C-alpha atoms as a printed R data frame, in Angstrom:
   type eleno elety resid chain resno      x       y       z
1  ATOM     1    CA   MET     A     1 44.160 -24.186 -19.206
2  ATOM     2    CA   ASP     A     2 41.823 -23.025 -16.654
3  ATOM     3    CA   LEU     A     3 40.838 -25.076 -13.425
4  ATOM     4    CA   GLN     A     4 37.419 -24.073 -12.072
5  ATOM     5    CA   LEU     A     5 37.567 -24.642  -8.154
6  ATOM     6    CA   ILE     A     6 34.576 -23.079  -6.845
7  ATOM     7    CA   GLN     A     7 31.677 -21.569  -8.503
8  ATOM     8    CA   GLY     A     8 28.145 -20.573  -6.906
9  ATOM     9    CA   ALA     A     9 25.977 -18.877  -4.222
10 ATOM    10    CA   PHE     A    10 26.875 -20.301  -0.831
11 ATOM    11    CA   ARG     A    11 25.964 -19.334   2.851
12 ATOM    12    CA   ALA     A    12 28.269 -16.956   4.231
13 ATOM    13    CA   GLU     A    13 29.100 -19.826   7.125
14 ATOM    14    CA   ASP     A    14 29.664 -22.268   4.256
15 ATOM    15    CA   ALA     A    15 31.843 -20.016   2.161
16 ATOM    16    CA   LEU     A    16 33.717 -18.860   5.185
17 ATOM    17    CA   GLU     A    17 34.553 -22.876   6.145
18 ATOM    18    CA   LEU     A    18 35.557 -23.569   2.347
19 ATOM    19    CA   LEU     A    19 37.678 -20.775   1.991
20 ATOM    20    CA   SER     A    20 39.195 -21.016   5.571
21 ATOM    21    CA   HIS     A    21 40.107 -24.525   4.678
22 ATOM    22    CA   MET     A    22 41.987 -23.336   1.448
23 ATOM    23    CA   ILE     A    23 43.962 -20.731   3.225
24 ATOM    24    CA   HIS     A    24 45.107 -23.077   5.862
25 ATOM    25    CA   ILE     A    25 46.013 -25.516   3.252
26 ATOM    26    CA   LYS     A    26 48.407 -22.373   1.739
27 ATOM    27    CA   ILE     A    27 49.603 -21.669   5.034
28 ATOM    28    CA   ASN     A    28 50.676 -25.305   5.845
29 ATOM    29    CA   TYR     A    29 52.308 -25.343   2.473
30 ATOM    30    CA   HIS     A    30 54.489 -22.270   3.333
31 ATOM    31    CA   GLU     A    31 55.359 -23.932   6.862
32 ATOM    32    CA   ALA     A    32 56.285 -27.006   5.416
33 ATOM    33    CA   LYS     A    33 58.788 -25.303   3.157
34 ATOM    34    CA   ILE     A    34 60.306 -23.288   6.054
35 ATOM    35    CA   ALA     A    35 60.578 -26.761   8.151
36 ATOM    36    CA   SER     A    36 62.656 -28.277   5.143
37 ATOM    37    CA   GLY     A    37 65.531 -25.846   5.618
38 ATOM    38    CA   THR     A    38 65.219 -23.426   3.155
39 ATOM    39    CA   SER     A    39 67.339 -20.038   2.725
40 ATOM    40    CA   GLU     A    40 66.847 -17.117   5.407
41 ATOM    41    CA   GLU     A    41 65.576 -14.987   2.784
42 ATOM    42    CA   ASP     A    42 63.066 -17.703   1.571
43 ATOM    43    CA   VAL     A    43 62.099 -18.074   5.413
44 ATOM    44    CA   LYS     A    44 61.419 -14.241   5.723
45 ATOM    45    CA   TYR     A    45 59.117 -14.332   2.431
46 ATOM    46    CA   ARG     A    46 57.218 -17.185   3.742
47 ATOM    47    CA   GLU     A    47 56.654 -15.900   6.769
48 ATOM    48    CA   SER     A    48 55.433 -12.626   5.432
49 ATOM    49    CA   ARG     A    49 53.175 -14.540   3.384
50 ATOM    50    CA   ILE     A    50 51.678 -16.551   6.094
51 ATOM    51    CA   LYS     A    51 50.929 -13.473   8.161
52 ATOM    52    CA   LYS     A    52 49.100 -11.958   4.807
53 ATOM    53    CA   LEU     A    53 47.168 -14.979   4.644
54 ATOM    54    CA   GLN     A    54 46.364 -14.603   8.432
55 ATOM    55    CA   GLN     A    55 45.066 -11.165   7.929
56 ATOM    56    CA   GLU     A    56 43.366 -11.976   5.122
57 ATOM    57    CA   LEU     A    57 41.324 -14.884   6.756
58 ATOM    58    CA   ALA     A    58 40.478 -12.324   9.438
59 ATOM    59    CA   ASP     A    59 39.274  -9.589   7.205
60 ATOM    60    CA   LEU     A    60 37.341 -12.363   5.674
61 ATOM    61    CA   ARG     A    61 35.481 -13.378   8.781
62 ATOM    62    CA   THR     A    62 34.713 -10.029   9.337
63 ATOM    63    CA   SER     A    63 33.318  -9.066   6.041
64 ATOM    64    CA   LEU     A    64 31.210 -12.231   6.167
65 ATOM    65    CA   ARG     A    65 29.484 -11.255   9.383
66 ATOM    66    CA   THR     A    66 27.000  -9.522   7.988
67 ATOM    67    CA   GLU     A    67 26.249 -11.448   4.871
68 ATOM    68    CA   ASP     A    68 23.614 -14.164   4.227
69 ATOM    69    CA   LEU     A    69 24.600 -15.371   0.952
70 ATOM    70    CA   VAL     A    70 27.571 -14.700  -1.073
71 ATOM    71    CA   ASN     A    71 28.968 -15.607  -4.472
72 ATOM    72    CA   LEU     A    72 32.316 -17.009  -5.183
73 ATOM    73    CA   GLU     A    73 34.250 -18.234  -8.055
74 ATOM    74    CA   GLY     A    74 37.684 -19.632  -7.793
75 ATOM    75    CA   VAL     A    75 39.803 -20.304 -11.337
76 ATOM    76    CA   ILE     A    76 43.210 -21.372 -11.221
77 ATOM    77    CA   LYS     A    77 44.836 -20.181 -14.473
78 ATOM    78    CA   ILE     A    78 47.754 -22.600 -15.660
79 ATOM    79    CA   ASN     A    79 50.104 -21.211 -18.372
C-alpha cells in the first residue's frame, strides 16, 4: 500500500515550511522515545538520527534559498 503525502509544485518557502514541520515531527518522535527511558544503545541511535535530521534540514534550507518553485513528491510505502 502506498500513502501519497505530498505531490506537486510549491513555492520554495512553502516547501521549506512543510518539510520543516515533517522533520520536526520526526525529531519530536525520537526525543519522546529517548525520554521514555529506552536502552543506552537505543538512545545513542536516536540521538544520531536527530543530529542527521537536523543536518538534513540545514542542508535543505541552504539548497532552497536559490529556488523559486520546487516539485515535491512524498510517498510512504507500507509493506
